[in-house]
N, C-alpha and C positions, 0 to 999 in steps of 0.2 A: 504493500498500501504506500503510494505514496504520500506523504504528511503535507505537504504544500508548505514547508519551512524555508526552502529556498528564497534569500532573500529578506526573510524576516531578520529583526533586531532582538536580541535577547541578554538580559543582564542577569547573572547568577552570584549569589555571595556565598561566600565560606567555599570557594573553587578550587582551591589548590591541592586538594585530598579527597579519596574516597567519593561518596557521594555526589557532591558537589562539581567534583574534576570528570566523573563518568558524565553527567547531566552537561555540562559545558563540552567534552569531548562529542558526545552523541548530537546535540544541537548542530555545532559546527560542522560535523560531517554530514547533516542533513541540508547543511546551504546556508545556514544563519549565521548572520555576524553576532559577535559575543563581546559583553563587557562583564568581565569578570574582578572580584576581589577576596582578599584573604588578610590574614595580619601577619603572614611570612612571606616576606619581601622574596627572597632566593627562590622558593618554591615557586610562588606567583610566578615571577619573571621566566623559569622554565615552561611552565604551563602555557603561558602566553606565547612563546617562542614554538612550542609543539602546535598548538591551533593553529598559528600565524602557518605553519608549513602546510597545514591542510588546505590553506587557500583562502579561506575568507577573514574579513574583517576582526581585527582584536582589539578591544580597548582594557589595560588593567591599571588596577591601582592599589596599594596596600593600605589596610584601614582595619579599625574595629568597627565591626557594625553596631556596638553598644554608643558607639559615638554619634549623637545626632543629625551634629553637624557635618560631619566628616561622609554620613552616609549619603545626608540630603548632597552634599557637593557632588559627588560620585554619583546619584542616580541622575541630576542635571548633565552632568559633564559628559556622562556617557551619552545621554539621547542627542546632546550636541556633536560627538566625534561618531556616532550612527546613523544621526539626521533621523532621529526618532526612536521608537520602541514601541514593540510589540508584544513582547514577551517578559514578566518579572518571576523569578525564580528565589524564594526564601528558604535558602539552604540552612545558612550559618547558625550554628547549635554551640551552647556551651558545654560542659562535660556536666556528667550527672556525680553530684556530691552531695555533702551535708553541712547541714547549718546555716546560718544566716546569708553569707555570702555566697552559697550556692544558690539561695532562691533568689538573691539580687542579681545574680550571673545570668541565668537562667533567664530570667524575667526582663531584662535588657536586650539581652543577646537574641532569644529566641523571638518573644511575644514584642517587646517594643521596636526593634526592628522591623519586622511585618506590618505594624502600625503605620511605621516612618515609610516604609515602602510603597505601600498603595496610599498613603497621602501625596506623597512628593509622584510618584510615577502615574497619578490619575490626570493630569492634564497632558503628558505625554501621550499615555495609553488612550485619551479619548481621540486622538486624531490617527488611530489605526486603526484598518480595516479588520482585524481581526487579533484584537488586543485580549491577552491571558494573564493570570496571576496561578503560580502555582507554589503554596506552601507546604514544604516539609514536617510532617508531624511526627508522630510515632505511635504502633500500638499499645505502648506504654500509659496513652490518653484513654484507652480502650477499655482497658481490663486493669482490676487492683490486682497485684499478686506476681505480674511479669517480673517485676523489680524486686528485690528482696524485703525491701523496706520503702516506708512512705518518705517520698524524695520529692524534689521540685519540679525534675524535668518532667514526668508524665501528668501533674498540674498544670503546669505551661503548656506543653503542646496542648492538652484539652481547651484551654483559654485559645489558643491559636485556631482550631478546630471551630469553634463559638464564632470568633472574628469572620473567619473566611463565610461562615455561613451567613452571616450578618450581612457581610459587606457585597454577598454574592446579590441580596436580593437589592442592597441599595445602590450597585453601580449596574445592575441588568440593566435598565433603559439607557445607559450610557452605552451599551455593547460592550462592556468589560465583562469577561468572565473569571470568577476564581473559583478554585479547586484545591484540595488538599491530596496529599498520599500519606500513606502511615505505612512507617517499612515495620516489619517484623527485626529479628537478628538479622544484620546484614555483616559479612562477610569481606575483609579486602586486608590487604598487608599494611600491618600498623597500625589497624583499627581497633577500636574496642574487644570485637570479640577476636581477632588474632590475639590479642594479649592475653584474653581468658582463654584460650586454646592453649596458652604455653603456662599461664598461670595457675589457672583453674578448671584442668581438663573434666574434671566430672562435670561441672557446670556444662561447659561445651558440648560435652556429648549428649547431656540431659536436653540441650535446646534441639540438638539435631533429633534427638527421639522424641520431643514434643510436638516436631515439624509433620505435617501429612505428606508434605512431598521425601522427608528424610534427606533434606540438605538447607541450607540458611541461604538466603537470598544474596547475592552479588549486587555491587553497584550498579551494576550494566541493568539487572533487572529492574532496579528503580528509575534508570535513568530512562529507560525504555517506556515506563509508565508516565513517568512527567511531559517526556516528548509528544505522545499523544494527546496525553490532556491541555499540552499547550498548543496544537496546532489547529488550524481551521478544519480537521476529521472530526475533532470534537467541538465541533462549533455551537453545538445545543445541550452541550454538558456544563450547568454552573452549579456550584454550592452542594458538592458532592466531596466523599471522602474516599477515596481508592486503597484498601489494605493491600499490603503488597508483603504477604508473612508465609505462604505455603503452608498455609492450613494451621500456624503456629497457635492462632489466638482460639478460643472457645466462644462464640457467640453465633446468633444469627442476625441476620439484616433482611428488612422488608422496607 
């Protein structure tokens, strides 16, 4: 299926590794121009060079998405560099942790960056013929007990899902679609589940055993779903949350 992404202009946060990197590569390979950001300058520059070799325009900037002023400037400067915006992917996320600092980090990095992205990007997206926002949430927002203790990560991801749903209704008349994807455990080199594989092998094997398909998702599995939801091929889908977990969670959706 041709997703009709050639010539589209996409902004992806947290794009130097893992899911964000896979999304940037997938959209670029589909012919989209991309604007990417991350906190690590060296890794981001390397990714930008790789994407540039694929042939599409690339704009990149090192920043922390929790810095509202920096994120605002990045959105506007990306739109200027790419001559507009069609796609926003809110991927950047703080790590799971304990205590007040973890709550504040998740709140500002995951939730408030999404709020800022939508607010600042809306005037640019209004000028697009196929505007789409995709937020990366988590199955931790859907079921208690996926993580061993109560924590900020799942709660903040749940708030992101609510905000996406509410904004989908508010921005629908402007022809801006908003959706979310909720990955279950995702394995990639150097990622959380790679560290669990080596550090807590029983937990890793338990996660695989709890997944109906018998394997964890790859970053590319998530990226393919994001590319579809961001594309004109999903032009009548808005306000939804697509779970990508291989049957890891146990719930009914009607």
